[in-house]
Each structure stands twice: as C-alpha cells, then as structure tokens.
C-alpha positions as YAML, in Angstrom:
chain: A
units: angstrom
residues:
- id: 1
  name: UNK
  ca: [12.53, -3.14, -25.64]
- id: 2
  name: UNK
  ca: [9.86, -1.43, -27.71]
- id: 3
  name: UNK
  ca: [8.23, 0.61, -25.15]
- id: 4
  name: UNK
  ca: [8.21, -2.17, -22.39]
- id: 5
  name: UNK
  ca: [9.68, -1.44, -19.09]
- id: 6
  name: UNK
  ca: [13.05, -2.76, -18.53]
- id: 7
  name: UNK
  ca: [13.36, -5.23, -15.78]
- id: 8
  name: UNK
  ca: [13.46, -3.33, -12.39]
- id: 9
  name: UNK
  ca: [12.43, 0.01, -13.58]
- id: 10
  name: UNK
  ca: [9.72, 1.95, -11.91]
- id: 11
  name: UNK
  ca: [7.31, 4.27, -13.77]
- id: 12
  name: UNK
  ca: [5.85, 6.90, -11.57]
- id: 13
  name: UNK
  ca: [2.24, 8.18, -12.38]
- id: 14
  name: UNK
  ca: [0.35, 10.59, -10.10]
- id: 15
  name: UNK
  ca: [-3.21, 8.91, -9.55]
- id: 16
  name: UNK
  ca: [-4.36, 11.44, -7.04]
- id: 17
  name: UNK
  ca: [-3.25, 14.61, -5.09]
- id: 18
  name: UNK
  ca: [-4.90, 14.98, -1.60]
- id: 19
  name: UNK
  ca: [-5.39, 18.51, -0.28]
- id: 20
  name: UNK
  ca: [-4.12, 19.31, 3.26]
- id: 21
  name: UNK
  ca: [-6.51, 17.74, 5.88]
- id: 22
  name: UNK
  ca: [-8.23, 15.55, 3.08]
- id: 23
  name: UNK
  ca: [-8.62, 11.93, 4.10]
- id: 24
  name: UNK
  ca: [-9.28, 8.71, 2.27]
- id: 25
  name: UNK
  ca: [-9.99, 5.13, 3.43]
- id: 26
  name: UNK
  ca: [-7.39, 2.64, 2.38]
- id: 27
  name: UNK
  ca: [-5.71, -0.62, 3.42]
- id: 28
  name: UNK
  ca: [-2.05, 0.27, 4.14]
- id: 29
  name: UNK
  ca: [1.01, -1.72, 4.27]
- id: 30
  name: UNK
  ca: [4.86, -1.46, 4.02]
- id: 31
  name: UNK
  ca: [5.99, -1.62, 0.42]
- id: 32
  name: UNK
  ca: [8.68, -3.74, -0.78]
- id: 33
  name: UNK
  ca: [11.49, -1.64, -2.37]
- id: 34
  name: UNK
  ca: [14.40, -2.68, -4.46]
- id: 35
  name: UNK
  ca: [17.27, -4.20, -2.54]
- id: 36
  name: UNK
  ca: [19.69, -3.13, -5.38]
- id: 37
  name: UNK
  ca: [20.15, -6.76, -6.63]
- id: 38
  name: UNK
  ca: [17.48, -6.92, -9.43]
- id: 39
  name: UNK
  ca: [18.17, -10.84, -9.97]
- id: 40
  name: UNK
  ca: [17.65, -11.54, -6.11]
- id: 41
  name: UNK
  ca: [14.53, -9.33, -6.05]
- id: 42
  name: UNK
  ca: [12.84, -11.13, -8.96]
- id: 43
  name: UNK
  ca: [13.86, -14.61, -7.63]
- id: 44
  name: UNK
  ca: [12.82, -13.96, -4.00]
- id: 45
  name: UNK
  ca: [9.55, -12.06, -5.14]
- id: 46
  name: UNK
  ca: [10.71, -8.39, -3.82]
- id: 47
  name: UNK
  ca: [13.34, -6.32, -2.05]
- id: 48
  name: UNK
  ca: [13.09, -5.03, 1.49]
- id: 49
  name: UNK
  ca: [10.55, -3.33, 3.57]
- id: 50
  name: UNK
  ca: [12.28, -0.09, 4.68]
- id: 51
  name: UNK
  ca: [9.11, 1.80, 5.94]
- id: 52
  name: UNK
  ca: [9.79, 4.72, 3.55]
- id: 53
  name: UNK
  ca: [7.12, 3.71, 1.09]
- id: 54
  name: UNK
  ca: [3.65, 2.56, 1.73]
- id: 55
  name: UNK
  ca: [1.36, 0.45, -0.50]
- id: 56
  name: UNK
  ca: [-2.20, 1.53, -0.58]
- id: 57
  name: UNK
  ca: [-5.48, -0.20, -1.46]
- id: 58
  name: UNK
  ca: [-8.04, 2.62, -1.75]
- id: 59
  name: UNK
  ca: [-11.35, 1.22, -0.76]
- id: 60
  name: UNK
  ca: [-14.15, 0.68, -3.24]
- id: 61
  name: UNK
  ca: [-16.64, 2.96, -1.36]
- id: 62
  name: UNK
  ca: [-14.31, 6.06, -2.21]
- id: 63
  name: UNK
  ca: [-15.80, 8.08, -4.98]
- id: 64
  name: UNK
  ca: [-13.06, 7.13, -7.37]
- id: 65
  name: UNK
  ca: [-13.36, 3.48, -6.88]
- id: 66
  name: UNK
  ca: [-10.93, 0.81, -5.79]
- id: 67
  name: UNK
  ca: [-7.33, 1.91, -6.67]
- id: 68
  name: UNK
  ca: [-3.85, 0.81, -5.74]
- id: 69
  name: UNK
  ca: [-0.71, 3.01, -5.57]
- id: 70
  name: UNK
  ca: [2.19, 3.75, -3.26]
- id: 71
  name: UNK
  ca: [3.05, 6.95, -1.36]
- id: 72
  name: UNK
  ca: [6.30, 8.24, 0.41]
- id: 73
  name: UNK
  ca: [5.56, 7.47, 4.09]
- id: 74
  name: UNK
  ca: [6.96, 10.76, 5.26]
- id: 75
  name: UNK
  ca: [4.43, 12.81, 3.10]
- id: 76
  name: UNK
  ca: [1.15, 11.37, 4.80]
- id: 77
  name: UNK
  ca: [-0.26, 10.60, 8.22]
- id: 78
  name: UNK
  ca: [-1.64, 7.23, 8.74]
- id: 79
  name: UNK
  ca: [-4.27, 6.60, 11.43]
- id: 80
  name: UNK
  ca: [-5.88, 3.49, 12.16]
- id: 81
  name: UNK
  ca: [-9.77, 3.75, 12.75]
- id: 82
  name: UNK
  ca: [-12.24, 1.11, 13.77]
- id: 83
  name: UNK
  ca: [-14.54, -0.03, 11.17]
- id: 84
  name: UNK
  ca: [-18.12, 1.28, 10.98]
- id: 85
  name: UNK
  ca: [-19.74, -1.96, 11.70]
- id: 86
  name: UNK
  ca: [-22.57, -2.87, 14.01]
- id: 87
  name: UNK
  ca: [-20.59, -5.72, 15.38]
- id: 88
  name: UNK
  ca: [-17.47, -3.42, 16.21]
- id: 89
  name: UNK
  ca: [-19.64, -1.00, 17.89]
- id: 90
  name: UNK
  ca: [-21.61, -3.35, 19.97]
- id: 91
  name: UNK
  ca: [-18.65, -5.53, 21.19]
- id: 92
  name: UNK
  ca: [-15.75, -3.03, 21.00]
- id: 93
  name: UNK
  ca: [-17.38, 0.21, 21.50]
- id: 94
  name: UNK
  ca: [-14.29, 1.98, 22.92]
- id: 95
  name: UNK
  ca: [-11.63, 1.28, 20.37]
- id: 96
  name: UNK
  ca: [-9.47, 4.40, 19.92]
- id: 97
  name: UNK
  ca: [-8.22, 5.93, 16.71]
- id: 98
  name: UNK
  ca: [-4.36, 5.41, 16.76]
- id: 99
  name: UNK
  ca: [-1.56, 6.95, 14.86]
- id: 100
  name: UNK
  ca: [0.29, 4.35, 12.87]
- id: 101
  name: UNK
  ca: [4.25, 4.75, 12.36]
- id: 102
  name: UNK
  ca: [5.98, 2.71, 9.68]
- id: 103
  name: UNK
  ca: [8.57, 0.21, 11.28]
...
C-alpha cells in the first residue's frame, strides 16, 4: 500500500505524557473502538463505545495548543469542573467538582 495505513489499522503515537498529579483541560468523551467487523464499522461510522478508551480534545488555552487524542480510561482520572465564567459563578455558584466514570 505504499506507506498508507491499511483499512482498520491503528497507529499509536505518544503526543504527551503527564506527570503524576499533572492536569490538563480537555473535552472528554467515550471513544469508538473496533467491533471486529471492519466493513460494518466503516459503513455505520464506527464500532462500539466500551468505556475503555476516551477521546480527548485538549483545549486551546493549554500551552501546547488544541490537540486531539485518545487515552486508556484506566490510566487517568477524569473530573468534571465547572467553567470559570462569570455567568456560571453568578447563577450556579455551588456547582461541585465531580468524578467521572466511563459507562
């Protein structure tokens, strides 16, 4: 295939390694993983969401800029923190930080 990835292959590349206790701001969602049926995944636009892998969109205010990636859910702790916005602080001042567990 001349250097192109074969259909369904995944190429891993480390974008960033966090130190213990280091945090980053990102939008997090369950990633779609292969169902094992490449044709079905291609036709229907994905596989299954198992909760083992998370998709990240690291926010642009991060020093490295906006990045996209995936991470194994068991290797990170995800918390949901209210936005630092005046509207949120004024109308929802007591929103707690909560732990998030993939389904």
